[in-house]
C-alpha positions as CSV (number, residue, x, y, z in Angstrom):
1,M,-62.5,101.9,4.5
2,R,-60.3,98.9,5.1
3,P,-57.5,100.5,7.1
4,M,-60.1,101.8,9.6
5,L,-61.6,98.4,10.0
6,L,-58.8,96.8,11.5
7,P,-58.3,99.0,14.6
8,A,-62.0,98.8,15.3
9,L,-61.8,95.1,15.4
10,L,-58.8,95.2,17.7
11,A,-59.8,97.8,20.3
12,P,-62.4,95.3,22.1
13,A,-59.5,92.6,22.2
14,L,-57.4,94.9,23.9
15,L,-59.7,96.3,26.3
16,C,-60.6,92.8,27.2
17,A,-57.1,91.8,27.7
18,G,-56.5,95.1,30.0
19,A,-59.6,94.3,32.1
20,S,-58.2,90.6,32.6
21,A,-54.7,91.9,33.7
22,L,-56.2,94.4,36.1
23,A,-58.5,91.9,37.5
24,A,-55.6,89.7,38.3
25,D,-53.7,92.2,40.3
26,L,-56.6,92.8,42.4
27,P,-57.1,90.8,45.5
28,R,-59.6,88.0,45.2
29,R,-62.6,87.9,47.5
30,G,-62.0,85.5,50.3
31,A,-58.2,84.9,49.4
32,P,-55.9,85.3,52.6
33,V,-54.1,88.6,53.0
34,A,-50.4,88.3,53.7
35,D,-49.3,89.5,57.4
36,Y,-47.5,92.7,57.6
37,Y,-44.5,92.5,59.8
38,S,-43.4,95.9,61.1
39,P,-39.6,96.5,61.2
40,P,-37.8,96.3,64.7
41,P,-37.3,99.6,66.5
42,A,-33.9,101.2,66.0
43,F,-31.5,100.8,68.8
44,T,-31.0,104.0,70.8
45,W,-28.5,104.8,73.7
46,Q,-30.7,107.8,75.0
47,G,-32.0,107.2,78.4
48,F,-32.0,105.1,81.8
49,Y,-30.6,101.5,82.1
50,I,-30.0,98.9,84.6
51,G,-27.8,95.9,84.6
52,V,-25.7,93.3,85.9
53,N,-21.8,92.7,86.0
54,G,-19.2,90.4,86.7
55,G,-15.5,89.7,86.2
56,Y,-12.0,89.2,88.1
57,A,-10.1,91.9,90.2
58,A,-6.6,91.9,90.9
59,G,-5.4,93.9,93.7
60,A,-2.2,95.1,95.5
61,Y,-1.9,96.7,98.9
62,Q,0.7,99.7,98.7
63,N,3.1,101.3,101.1
64,G,4.8,98.2,101.7
65,S,2.0,96.4,103.5
66,S,1.7,93.9,100.9
67,N,4.6,92.1,102.6
68,L,2.0,91.4,105.4
69,L,-1.4,91.5,103.8
70,G,-0.6,90.0,100.2
71,N,-2.3,90.8,96.9
72,P,-5.9,90.2,97.2
73,N,-7.5,88.6,93.8
74,G,-10.8,87.4,93.6
75,W,-14.1,87.4,91.5
76,V,-16.8,90.1,91.5
77,I,-20.5,90.3,90.6
78,G,-23.0,92.9,91.0
79,G,-25.6,95.5,89.6
80,T,-25.3,98.7,87.6
81,A,-27.5,101.8,86.9
82,G,-27.0,104.8,84.7
83,Y,-28.3,107.3,82.2
84,N,-26.9,108.2,78.7
85,L,-27.5,111.7,77.1
86,T,-26.7,111.5,73.4
87,F,-25.8,114.8,71.3
88,A,-24.6,115.4,67.8
89,P,-24.6,112.5,65.5
90,N,-22.4,110.1,67.4
91,F,-21.5,111.4,70.8
92,L,-22.7,110.3,74.2
93,I,-22.1,111.6,78.0
94,G,-23.8,110.0,80.9
95,A,-23.4,108.8,84.5
96,E,-23.1,105.4,85.9
97,A,-23.1,103.8,89.4
98,D,-22.4,100.1,90.2
99,F,-21.8,97.9,93.5
100,D,-20.0,94.8,93.3
101,F,-19.6,92.0,95.9
102,N,-16.0,91.0,95.8
103,S,-14.0,87.8,96.9
104,S,-10.7,89.1,96.8
105,K,-8.4,88.0,99.8
106,D,-4.8,87.2,100.2
107,G,-2.3,86.8,103.3
108,R,1.3,86.5,104.0
109,S,3.6,85.6,107.0
110,P,6.9,87.5,106.5
111,Y,8.3,86.1,109.8
112,I,7.9,83.1,111.8
113,G,5.2,84.3,114.4
114,V,3.9,87.1,112.5
115,S,1.1,86.9,109.8
116,G,-1.7,88.9,108.4
117,N,-4.3,89.0,105.5
118,G,-6.4,91.5,103.8
119,S,-9.8,91.2,101.6
120,V,-12.0,93.5,99.7
121,D,-15.5,92.9,100.6
122,N,-17.3,95.0,98.1
123,T,-16.8,97.9,95.7
124,L,-18.8,101.0,94.8
125,T,-18.1,103.4,92.1
126,I,-20.1,106.2,90.8
127,R,-18.5,107.7,87.7
128,A,-19.1,109.9,84.5
129,R,-19.1,108.2,81.1
130,A,-18.3,109.6,77.5
131,G,-18.0,107.9,74.3
132,V,-18.6,107.6,70.7
133,T,-21.3,105.6,69.0
134,V,-21.0,103.8,65.7
135,D,-24.4,102.4,64.8
136,R,-24.9,99.8,67.6
137,A,-21.3,100.0,69.1
138,L,-20.3,102.5,71.9
139,L,-16.6,103.1,72.6
140,F,-16.4,104.8,75.9
141,V,-14.2,106.3,78.7
142,T,-15.3,106.7,82.4
143,G,-13.8,108.0,85.8
144,G,-15.1,109.2,89.2
145,F,-15.3,108.1,92.7
146,A,-14.5,104.6,94.0
147,G,-15.0,103.2,97.5
148,S,-14.1,99.9,99.0
149,N,-15.3,97.8,102.3
150,T,-11.9,96.1,103.0
151,T,-11.2,93.9,106.2
152,V,-7.4,93.6,107.6
153,S,-6.2,91.3,110.2
154,A,-2.8,91.1,111.7
155,N,-1.2,88.5,114.2
156,N,2.1,88.9,116.2
157,A,2.8,86.1,118.5
158,F,6.0,87.6,119.9
159,Q,3.8,90.4,121.2
160,G,0.5,88.7,122.0
161,F,-1.2,90.9,119.6
162,Y,-4.1,90.0,117.5
163,G,-6.3,92.6,115.5
164,Q,-8.8,92.8,112.8
165,Q,-10.6,95.8,111.3
166,S,-12.9,96.6,108.6
167,K,-13.0,100.1,107.0
168,F,-14.6,102.0,104.1
169,L,-11.8,103.1,101.9
170,A,-12.5,106.1,99.6
171,G,-10.6,107.1,96.3
172,W,-10.9,107.1,92.6
173,A,-11.7,104.9,89.5
174,L,-10.5,105.1,85.8
175,G,-11.3,102.9,82.9
176,A,-12.4,102.3,79.3
177,G,-14.5,99.8,77.5
178,I,-17.1,98.9,74.6
179,E,-20.8,98.3,74.6
180,F,-23.0,96.9,71.9
181,G,-26.6,96.9,71.3
182,V,-27.5,93.2,70.9
183,A,-31.3,93.8,70.9
184,P,-33.6,96.9,70.9
185,N,-33.4,97.0,74.5
186,L,-30.3,95.2,75.4
187,S,-26.7,95.7,75.5
188,A,-23.5,93.7,76.2
189,K,-20.3,95.4,77.5
190,A,-16.7,94.7,78.3
191,E,-14.5,97.0,80.4
192,Y,-11.3,97.7,82.2
193,L,-11.5,99.6,85.5
194,F,-8.7,100.8,87.7
195,T,-9.4,101.9,91.3
196,S,-7.2,103.0,94.0
197,V,-8.4,103.6,97.4
198,G,-7.2,104.2,100.9
199,G,-4.5,106.0,102.8
200,D,-6.3,105.1,106.2
201,R,-4.6,103.7,109.4
202,Y,-5.3,100.1,110.8
203,F,-4.6,99.3,114.5
204,D,-3.8,102.8,115.7
205,F,-2.1,103.3,119.2
206,S,-0.2,99.7,119.0
207,T,3.1,98.8,117.8
208,N,1.5,97.1,114.8
209,A,-0.3,100.2,113.4
210,L,0.2,100.3,109.6
211,Q,-1.1,102.6,106.9
212,T,-2.0,101.5,103.5
213,N,-4.2,102.0,100.4
214,I,-5.2,99.4,97.7
215,D,-4.8,99.7,93.9
216,T,-7.1,97.1,91.9
217,S,-7.3,96.3,88.2
218,T,-10.7,94.8,87.4
219,I,-11.7,93.4,84.0
220,R,-15.5,92.6,83.6
221,G,-18.3,92.2,81.5
222,G,-22.1,92.9,81.7
223,L,-25.4,93.3,80.2
224,N,-27.8,96.4,80.4
225,Y,-31.4,96.8,79.9
226,H,-32.3,100.3,78.5
227,F,-35.8,101.8,79.1
């Protein structure tokens, strides 16, 4: 009988210890409950976005007209809108449009009494984009339509000629860049964009007529808000 007596005596003690441990794990009445913080939503490239951009543009008039008009350089600032479509695990295609105000201008005087200058007033691009995503990073290439409002003036004192014309010149754009998601709905980008516009004539029906186009290299950064 003695071997059976020890388990019988230990059973109540073990039950009490188990109950005490269970009670310790249960929340006490009136005790503060820890706040629950849900994890931040995952960043996604899919959908519409708008943003701002700014940078520096270095241009050059072609067909020999840079001797008179120079190489217009200056700052650019503007807005962006676009749409991304993601497919497969890490691929993206989309469309993007932007409009930038441009301060690029320059001028030359190749001869005494002859001078000119040219400026790029604003630039519009409408482009396709394609890229590869790696977590929050996007590496992309882009290309499409480009157009610029430009102003050209020329002065020839020997002929008593002065003229100024503003025109919208159409062409193409090609570039590449990187974009990174810095918050659930915000991304930052850096890109290089080459544009070539023109092939139009200025001051037709005069002895000072010229035909030119302008090539521009732009480096800019931007912030985009994703809906």
